ROTI-716241 format. One record per residue (C-alpha): residue in one letter; residue number from 1; x, y, z. Coordinates in steps of 0.1 Angstrom, whole numbers, plus 5000, padded with zeros to 4 digits. Each point is the difference from the previous one (the first is absolute). Layout:
REM ROTI-716241
type / seq / east / north / up
a / NUM / X / Y / Z
...
***
This chain:
REM ROTI-716241
type / seq / east / north / up
m / 1 / 5002 / 4999 / 5000
k / 2 / 5027 / 5025 / 5011
k / 3 / 5016 / 4995 / 4965
t / 4 / 4969 / 5007 / 4979
k / 5 / 4994 / 5032 / 5017
g / 6 / 5035 / 5012 / 4995
v / 7 / 4997 / 4990 / 4969
k / 8 / 4965 / 5024 / 4994
n / 9 / 5021 / 5024 / 5018
m / 10 / 5024 / 5003 / 4976
e / 11 / 4975 / 5002 / 4971
q / 12 / 4981 / 5030 / 5018
q / 13 / 5038 / 5018 / 5004
e / 14 / 5009 / 4993 / 4959
k / 15 / 4968 / 5009 / 4991
i / 16 / 5001 / 5038 / 4972
y / 17 / 4968 / 5016 / 4997
d / 18 / 5002 / 5025 / 4975
v / 19 / 4977 / 5029 / 5021
i / 20 / 5001 / 5007 / 5034
i / 21 / 4977 / 5028 / 5017
i / 22 / 5007 / 5014 / 5027
g / 23 / 4969 / 5013 / 5021
a / 24 / 4966 / 4987 / 4993
g / 25 / 4981 / 5038 / 5003
p / 26 / 4977 / 5003 / 4967
g / 27 / 5035 / 5011 / 4979
g / 28 / 5013 / 4962 / 5011
m / 29 / 4970 / 4980 / 4994
t / 30 / 4997 / 5017 / 4964
a / 31 / 5028 / 4991 / 4988
a / 32 / 5004 / 4965 / 5014
l / 33 / 4965 / 4998 / 4978
y / 34 / 5020 / 5007 / 4972
a / 35 / 5024 / 4983 / 5003
s / 36 / 4990 / 4965 / 5008
r / 37 / 4977 / 5006 / 4972
s / 38 / 5027 / 5005 / 4979
n / 39 / 5011 / 4962 / 5009
l / 40 / 5029 / 5018 / 5021
a / 41 / 5005 / 4981 / 5035
t / 42 / 4994 / 5028 / 5019
l / 43 / 5002 / 5004 / 5043
l / 44 / 4985 / 5022 / 5020
l / 45 / 5018 / 5009 / 5030
e / 46 / 4983 / 5024 / 5028
h / 47 / 5010 / 5004 / 5037
g / 48 / 4962 / 5004 / 5009
i / 49 / 4965 / 4995 / 4990
p / 50 / 4994 / 5002 / 4960
g / 51 / 4985 / 5036 / 4994
g / 52 / 5023 / 5022 / 5015
e / 53 / 4987 / 5034 / 5010
m / 54 / 4970 / 4990 / 4989
n / 55 / 4988 / 4979 / 5029
n / 56 / 5004 / 5033 / 5019
t / 57 / 4972 / 5016 / 4978
a / 58 / 4965 / 4999 / 5014
e / 59 / 4980 / 5008 / 4968
v / 60 / 5016 / 5006 / 4961
e / 61 / 4980 / 5016 / 4979
n / 62 / 5020 / 5013 / 4973
y / 63 / 5010 / 4965 / 4985
p / 64 / 4984 / 4992 / 4966
g / 65 / 4977 / 4973 / 5000
f / 66 / 4988 / 5012 / 5037
k / 67 / 4977 / 5021 / 5012
s / 68 / 5009 / 4993 / 5037
i / 69 / 5022 / 4970 / 5010
l / 70 / 5017 / 4992 / 5033
g / 71 / 5035 / 5002 / 4996
p / 72 / 5010 / 4962 / 5015
e / 73 / 4970 / 4989 / 4979
l / 74 / 5022 / 5017 / 4969
s / 75 / 5036 / 4983 / 5008
e / 76 / 4982 / 4966 / 5006
r / 77 / 4984 / 5004 / 4964
m / 78 / 5038 / 5011 / 4988
y / 79 / 5010 / 4976 / 5013
e / 80 / 4981 / 4970 / 4990
s / 81 / 5005 / 5015 / 4965
a / 82 / 5038 / 5003 / 5003
m / 83 / 5000 / 4964 / 5011
q / 84 / 4979 / 4981 / 4967
f / 85 / 5025 / 4996 / 4973
g / 86 / 5029 / 4980 / 5026
a / 87 / 5021 / 5030 / 5015
e / 88 / 5010 / 4988 / 5038
h / 89 / 4998 / 5021 / 5030
k / 90 / 5024 / 4996 / 5027
y / 91 / 5005 / 5023 / 5036
g / 92 / 5035 / 5017 / 5006
s / 93 / 5016 / 5036 / 5006
v / 94 / 5027 / 5006 / 4973
k / 95 / 5033 / 5008 / 5012
r / 96 / 5014 / 5008 / 4965
i / 97 / 5005 / 4992 / 4967
v / 98 / 5034 / 4985 / 4982
i / 99 / 5015 / 5005 / 4967
d / 100 / 5009 / 4966 / 4988
g / 101 / 5002 / 5005 / 4961
d / 102 / 4972 / 4993 / 4984
y / 103 / 4981 / 4992 / 5027
r / 104 / 4990 / 5020 / 5035
i / 105 / 5004 / 4985 / 5031
v / 106 / 4970 / 5006 / 5029
e / 107 / 5009 / 4994 / 5035
a / 108 / 4969 / 5002 / 5022
g / 109 / 5010 / 4988 / 5038
k / 110 / 5020 / 4971 / 4996
k / 111 / 4985 / 4987 / 4966
s / 112 / 5017 / 5012 / 4966
y / 113 / 4980 / 4998 / 4966
k / 114 / 5014 / 5002 / 4965
t / 115 / 4983 / 5021 / 4974
r / 116 / 5004 / 5017 / 4963
t / 117 / 4984 / 5029 / 5013
v / 118 / 4985 / 5022 / 5027
i / 119 / 4969 / 5017 / 5008
i / 120 / 5005 / 5020 / 5030
a / 121 / 4962 / 5013 / 5012
t / 122 / 5012 / 5006 / 5038
g / 123 / 4978 / 5032 / 5005
s / 124 / 5004 / 5029 / 5019
k / 125 / 4987 / 5005 / 5040
h / 126 / 4987 / 5033 / 5012
r / 127 / 5020 / 5016 / 5026
k / 128 / 4983 / 4994 / 5037
l / 129 / 4991 / 5028 / 5024
d / 130 / 4999 / 4969 / 5023
v / 131 / 4977 / 5018 / 5026
p / 132 / 4975 / 4983 / 5020
g / 133 / 4970 / 4990 / 4980
e / 134 / 5018 / 5005 / 4967
a / 135 / 5005 / 4962 / 4995
e / 136 / 4959 / 4994 / 5018
y / 137 / 4984 / 5025 / 4975
n / 138 / 5016 / 4989 / 4966
g / 139 / 4970 / 4996 / 4975
r / 140 / 4975 / 5014 / 5024
g / 141 / 5011 / 5036 / 4996
v / 142 / 5037 / 4999 / 4998
s / 143 / 5013 / 5001 / 4965
y / 144 / 5029 / 5007 / 4978
c / 145 / 4987 / 5001 / 4969
a / 146 / 4975 / 5032 / 4991
v / 147 / 4991 / 4986 / 4963
c / 148 / 4992 / 4969 / 5016
d / 149 / 4979 / 5005 / 5029
g / 150 / 4989 / 5038 / 4995
a / 151 / 4968 / 4994 / 4989
f / 152 / 4988 / 4983 / 5030
f / 153 / 5004 / 5033 / 5019
k / 154 / 4974 / 5025 / 4983
e / 155 / 4987 / 5030 / 5022
k / 156 / 5025 / 4987 / 5033
k / 157 / 5029 / 5016 / 5012
l / 158 / 5036 / 4982 / 4998
v / 159 / 5034 / 5008 / 5011
v / 160 / 5028 / 4995 / 4975
v / 161 / 5038 / 4995 / 5017
g / 162 / 5027 / 5013 / 4982
g / 163 / 5010 / 5033 / 4981
g / 164 / 5020 / 4987 / 4968
d / 165 / 4990 / 4999 / 4966
s / 166 / 4982 / 4967 / 5003
g / 167 / 4978 / 5012 / 5036
v / 168 / 4992 / 5038 / 4981
e / 169 / 4990 / 4984 / 4969
e / 170 / 4979 / 4971 / 5017
g / 171 / 4984 / 5022 / 5023
i / 172 / 4988 / 5027 / 4971
f / 173 / 4986 / 4966 / 4982
l / 174 / 4980 / 4993 / 5029
t / 175 / 4981 / 5032 / 5003
q / 176 / 4979 / 4991 / 4973
f / 177 / 4986 / 4977 / 5029
a / 178 / 5005 / 5011 / 5028
d / 179 / 5017 / 5030 / 5025
v / 180 / 5034 / 4994 / 5002
n / 181 / 5025 / 5011 / 5034
i / 182 / 5036 / 4995 / 4988
v / 183 / 5020 / 4995 / 5032
h / 184 / 5041 / 5006 / 4993
r / 185 / 5026 / 4999 / 5027
r / 186 / 5018 / 5033 / 4986
d / 187 / 4992 / 5035 / 4994
k / 188 / 4999 / 5000 / 4963
l / 189 / 4991 / 4969 / 4970
r / 190 / 5028 / 4986 / 4985
a / 191 / 4975 / 4990 / 4969
q / 192 / 5010 / 5017 / 4965
k / 193 / 4989 / 5042 / 5001
i / 194 / 4973 / 4996 / 4971
i / 195 / 4983 / 4967 / 5022
q / 196 / 5004 / 5025 / 5036
e / 197 / 4983 / 5028 / 4975
r / 198 / 4967 / 4977 / 4991
a / 199 / 4999 / 4984 / 5039
f / 200 / 4999 / 5038 / 5015
k / 201 / 4974 / 5011 / 4976
n / 202 / 4978 / 4972 / 5003
e / 203 / 4970 / 5008 / 5028
k / 204 / 4995 / 4962 / 5011
i / 205 / 5039 / 5001 / 5014
d / 206 / 5013 / 5011 / 5036
i / 207 / 5034 / 4994 / 5005
t / 208 / 5006 / 4991 / 5038
w / 209 / 5041 / 5011 / 5004
d / 210 / 5024 / 4990 / 5023
s / 211 / 4986 / 4967 / 5009
v / 212 / 5001 / 4964 / 4998
v / 213 / 4973 / 4973 / 5007
e / 214 / 5005 / 4982 / 5032
e / 215 / 4967 / 4975 / 4998
i / 216 / 4977 / 4992 / 4981
k / 217 / 4964 / 4987 / 5019
g / 218 / 4971 / 4984 / 4992
d / 219 / 4966 / 4980 / 5014
g / 220 / 5015 / 4971 / 4994
e / 221 / 4984 / 5001 / 4962
r / 222 / 5016 / 5025 / 4982
v / 223 / 5020 / 5035 / 5007
n / 224 / 4977 / 5024 / 5020
k / 225 / 5032 / 5025 / 5014
v / 226 / 5038 / 5006 / 4996
v / 227 / 5024 / 5017 / 5027
i / 228 / 5022 / 5025 / 4987
k / 229 / 5034 / 5014 / 5018
n / 230 / 5015 / 5037 / 4993
v / 231 / 5036 / 4989 / 4997
k / 232 / 5010 / 5038 / 5014
t / 233 / 4974 / 5001 / 5031
n / 234 / 4993 / 4964 / 5004
e / 235 / 4966 / 5007 / 5002
l / 236 / 4979 / 4968 / 4994
t / 237 / 4964 / 5009 / 4977
e / 238 / 4971 / 4971 / 4999
k / 239 / 4986 / 5008 / 4964
p / 240 / 4966 / 4983 / 4988
i / 241 / 5005 / 4987 / 4967
d / 242 / 4990 / 4969 / 4973
g / 243 / 5031 / 4987 / 4987
v / 244 / 5036 / 5007 / 4999
f / 245 / 5023 / 4997 / 4967
i / 246 / 5037 / 5000 / 5005
y / 247 / 5027 / 5009 / 4979
v / 248 / 5028 / 5002 / 5015
g / 249 / 5023 / 4980 / 4976
i / 250 / 5001 / 4971 / 4977
l / 251 / 5030 / 4972 / 5001
p / 252 / 5007 / 4974 / 4972
q / 253 / 5006 / 4971 / 5011
s / 254 / 5029 / 4990 / 4980
e / 255 / 5029 / 4995 / 5029
a / 256 / 5010 / 4970 / 4985
f / 257 / 5009 / 5011 / 4967
l / 258 / 5018 / 5033 / 5007
d / 259 / 5028 / 4979 / 4991
l / 260 / 4993 / 4995 / 4961
g / 261 / 5003 / 5038 / 4994
i / 262 / 4962 / 4998 / 4992
t / 263 / 4988 / 5034 / 5020
d / 264 / 5001 / 5033 / 5004
e / 265 / 5010 / 5018 / 5030
e / 266 / 4972 / 4992 / 5022
g / 267 / 4998 / 4965 / 4992
w / 268 / 4973 / 4999 / 4970
i / 269 / 5009 / 4980 / 4969
i / 270 / 5001 / 5012 / 4968
t / 271 / 4987 / 4988 / 4968
n / 272 / 4989 / 5008 / 4968
e / 273 / 4968 / 4996 / 4985
h / 274 / 5004 / 4961 / 4997
m / 275 / 5003 / 4997 / 5036
e / 276 / 5044 / 4990 / 4991
t / 277 / 5022 / 5010 / 5025
s / 278 / 5034 / 5007 / 4989
v / 279 / 5011 / 4963 / 5008
p / 280 / 4987 / 4980 / 4971
g / 281 / 4976 / 4973 / 5012
i / 282 / 4986 / 5018 / 5034
y / 283 / 4971 / 5022 / 4998
a / 284 / 4979 / 5018 / 5024
i / 285 / 4967 / 5007 / 5000
g / 286 / 4971 / 5015 / 5027
d / 287 / 5007 / 5025 / 5026
v / 288 / 5035 / 4993 / 5006
r / 289 / 5016 / 5016 / 4966
k / 290 / 4999 / 5041 / 4995
k / 291 / 4971 / 5012 / 4989
a / 292 / 4970 / 5025 / 5004
l / 293 / 4968 / 4978 / 5006
r / 294 / 5003 / 4974 / 5026
q / 295 / 4963 / 4980 / 4994
i / 296 / 4984 / 4964 / 4996
i / 297 / 4997 / 5007 / 4966
t / 298 / 5033 / 5012 / 4991
a / 299 / 5018 / 4969 / 5017
v / 300 / 4983 / 4977 / 4977
g / 301 / 5003 / 5017 / 4971
d / 302 / 5038 / 4998 / 5010
g / 303 / 4997 / 4968 / 5007
g / 304 / 4987 / 4986 / 4962
e / 305 / 5024 / 5021 / 4983
a / 306 / 5030 / 4986 / 5025
g / 307 / 4987 / 4966 / 4991
n / 308 / 4999 / 5004 / 4965
r / 309 / 5039 / 5015 / 5002
a / 310 / 5009 / 4969 / 5016
f / 311 / 4987 / 4975 / 4976
a / 312 / 5017 / 5019 / 4970
y / 313 / 5035 / 5003 / 5021
i / 314 / 4998 / 4964 / 5003
e / 315 / 4995 / 4993 / 4969
e / 316 / 5029 / 5019 / 4988
l / 317 / 5022 / 4991 / 5029
k / 318 / 4992 / 4959 / 4983
d / 319 / 5008 / 5013 / 4968
r / 320 / 5034 / 5012 / 5009
q / 321 / 5008 / 4972 / 5020
e / 322 / 4987 / 4977 / 4970
i / 323 / 5024 / 5016 / 4978
a / 324 / 5033 / 5001 / 5029
q / 325 / 4995 / 4959 / 4999
a / 326 / 4996 / 5000 / 4960
t / 327 / 5033 / 5019 / 4999
e / 328 / 5020 / 4982 / 5028
k / 329 / 4988 / 4964 / 4977
i / 330 / 5013 / 5017 / 4967
s / 331 / 5033 / 5008 / 5018
e / 332 / 5006 / 4967 / 5012
t / 333 / 4997 / 4988 / 4966
i / 334 / 5023 / 5020 / 4989
e / 335 / 5022 / 4991 / 5021
***
């Protein structure tokens, strides 16, 4: 029995995939669908539950085909679709990618996987306030996406935390639904001047200067208050509100790929319109790549493009390898 098990393990270690997709969010699952449907040996690697940030979204109302769908339900449907053509799914946290000639070695924990191409779909994460109530009311009044959740707060009162471009722009966006109070820790906004001017002219925007949110409170079901602290006077104020939108930064989850030289100084992976990075055979899609709009639908589009491009790359790679083998045989014959 031990000998048989050893043989199986050896076979698993020697398997060569055509595509390894790191991350099972909407982009990663779409890439798995396109790659496996093209009859490529496909592995989907994920350290958590498939779906990524979709699992933290109460309702999705801006994905074509559904008037409204729960985030976890959409995740489940995408996963079923992604697996229907034979893609494999394994759990693992990727530590790095090693270039080995025409192959790429993906190291995940104590395991290594050999592949011809890699599609990075690890996404990004919102920088958190790390205050009481933030995690408890995430999806129940606490949000990190105005485009996703703004419509749920019609004629409500909202707090937007953050005075950079994202915070002020999203605050302006939210005024089409609600009254907005921007809470900023300094006495000047960090957003671009033109964005600031739009905010100052907007009658539905109020700004609380020199302040931070200390706590988010609710009734057990939904957010109903925030505690705001003035950083100069240390005075605490409890403010009744219906929702909190947090914009204190977005971080790309690209730590495992920094040594490949495919990111900018902030860690965002740079690609062209075909999702290709500067390293042949390595692609990046979705929220981890440098882009303007980060939505489920844009990640899905990225995934389809990358899956298709991976197929084309592998076909070219096989052609090169066949030519090289033929050339080598001719050389041996001549000798």
